[in-house]
C-alpha positions as CSV (number, residue, x, y, z in Angstrom):
1,X,103.7,102.1,83.2
2,X,102.1,105.0,82.8
3,X,98.8,103.7,82.3
4,X,98.9,103.5,86.3
5,X,100.0,106.8,87.1
6,X,97.1,109.3,88.0
7,X,99.3,112.3,88.2
8,X,103.0,113.1,86.8
9,X,105.3,115.7,87.5
10,X,108.1,116.1,85.3
11,X,110.8,118.7,84.9
12,X,111.2,120.6,81.4
13,X,113.8,118.7,80.8
14,X,112.0,115.5,80.8
15,X,109.1,116.3,79.1
16,X,110.3,114.9,75.8
17,X,111.9,111.6,77.5
18,X,108.9,109.9,78.1
19,X,107.0,110.5,74.9
20,X,103.0,110.5,74.9
21,X,101.6,111.4,77.9
22,X,98.3,112.1,76.9
23,X,96.4,109.9,79.1
24,X,97.6,111.3,82.3
25,X,97.6,115.2,84.4
26,X,101.2,115.9,83.6
27,X,102.9,118.8,86.2
28,X,105.6,120.6,84.5
29,X,108.1,122.6,86.5
30,X,110.7,124.9,84.7
31,X,113.6,126.9,86.0
32,X,112.3,130.0,85.4
33,X,108.5,130.0,83.9
34,X,106.6,128.9,87.1
35,X,104.8,125.3,86.9
36,X,102.0,124.3,84.3
37,X,99.8,121.3,83.9
38,X,98.4,119.4,81.1
39,X,95.1,117.4,82.0
40,X,91.8,116.2,80.6
41,X,90.5,119.8,80.6
42,X,93.3,121.6,79.2
43,X,96.2,123.2,80.1
44,X,97.2,126.0,82.5
45,X,99.9,127.6,84.5
46,X,101.4,129.9,87.4
47,X,104.0,131.6,87.5
48,X,107.0,131.5,90.0
49,X,106.9,133.5,93.1
50,X,109.9,136.0,93.3
51,X,112.0,135.0,96.1
52,X,115.6,135.2,96.5
53,X,117.1,132.0,95.1
54,X,119.7,130.2,97.6
55,X,119.7,126.5,96.5
56,X,117.0,124.9,93.9
57,X,117.7,121.3,95.4
58,X,114.4,119.7,96.3
59,X,112.4,121.9,94.5
60,X,110.4,119.8,92.3
61,X,110.1,117.5,94.8
62,X,108.7,120.1,97.4
63,X,106.1,120.9,94.2
64,X,105.0,117.2,93.8
65,X,104.5,116.7,97.7
66,X,102.6,120.0,98.1
67,X,100.5,118.7,95.4
68,X,100.0,115.6,97.0
69,X,98.9,116.9,100.3
70,X,96.2,119.0,98.9
71,X,95.0,115.8,96.9
72,X,95.4,114.0,100.3
73,X,93.8,116.9,102.3
74,X,90.7,116.8,100.1
75,X,90.2,113.2,99.8
76,X,90.8,113.0,96.3
77,X,90.8,109.7,94.2
78,X,92.2,109.6,90.7
79,X,88.5,110.3,89.1
80,X,88.6,113.6,91.1
81,X,92.0,114.1,89.9
82,X,91.2,113.1,86.2
83,X,87.9,115.6,86.6
84,X,89.9,118.9,88.1
85,X,88.9,122.0,86.3
86,X,91.2,125.1,85.4
87,X,90.4,127.3,88.6
88,X,91.1,123.8,90.9
89,X,94.5,123.0,89.2
90,X,95.3,126.7,89.3
91,X,94.9,126.7,93.1
92,X,97.0,123.4,93.5
93,X,99.8,125.1,91.2
94,X,99.7,128.0,93.4
95,X,100.1,126.1,96.7
96,X,102.7,124.1,95.4
97,X,104.8,127.5,93.6
98,X,105.0,129.1,97.1
99,X,105.8,125.9,98.7
100,X,108.5,125.4,96.7
101,X,109.6,129.5,96.9
102,X,110.2,128.4,100.4
103,X,112.6,125.2,99.4
104,X,114.7,127.3,97.0
105,X,115.0,130.3,99.4
106,X,117.0,128.2,101.6
107,X,120.2,126.3,101.2
108,X,120.0,122.0,100.9
109,X,116.3,120.4,100.5
110,X,115.1,122.2,102.8
111,X,110.7,122.0,102.8
112,X,108.3,124.1,104.4
113,X,106.7,123.2,107.8
114,X,102.8,122.8,107.4
115,X,102.8,125.9,109.8
116,X,104.3,128.2,106.7
117,X,101.8,127.3,104.7
118,X,98.4,127.2,106.7
119,X,97.5,131.1,105.7
120,X,97.3,129.2,101.9
121,X,95.1,126.2,103.1
122,X,91.6,126.6,103.3
């Protein structure tokens, strides 16, 4: 099924479970070390944002939703995503990390509204 996947989001605990994922960009969320991606250009990572953590439920889902939002905003298709460079991925990962920091600062899977992220969207 991986050949049908454009971007895969995994938690750090899930990385070893799937085996070879080298043909698809893989975004990995960690509990304390931010977010990283391995994609055709190579690898990069961004740090998590400092925030008082109330509840981690929904953080990984927020990361993927934030990434999909950014991809859709730009009208990116599969080829575009496979050709993203380090700088572009860092921009997307930072946006996703900020969105997730809002989610974990609130109780429940309370994801941010677009208005809470507008200052990051150019």
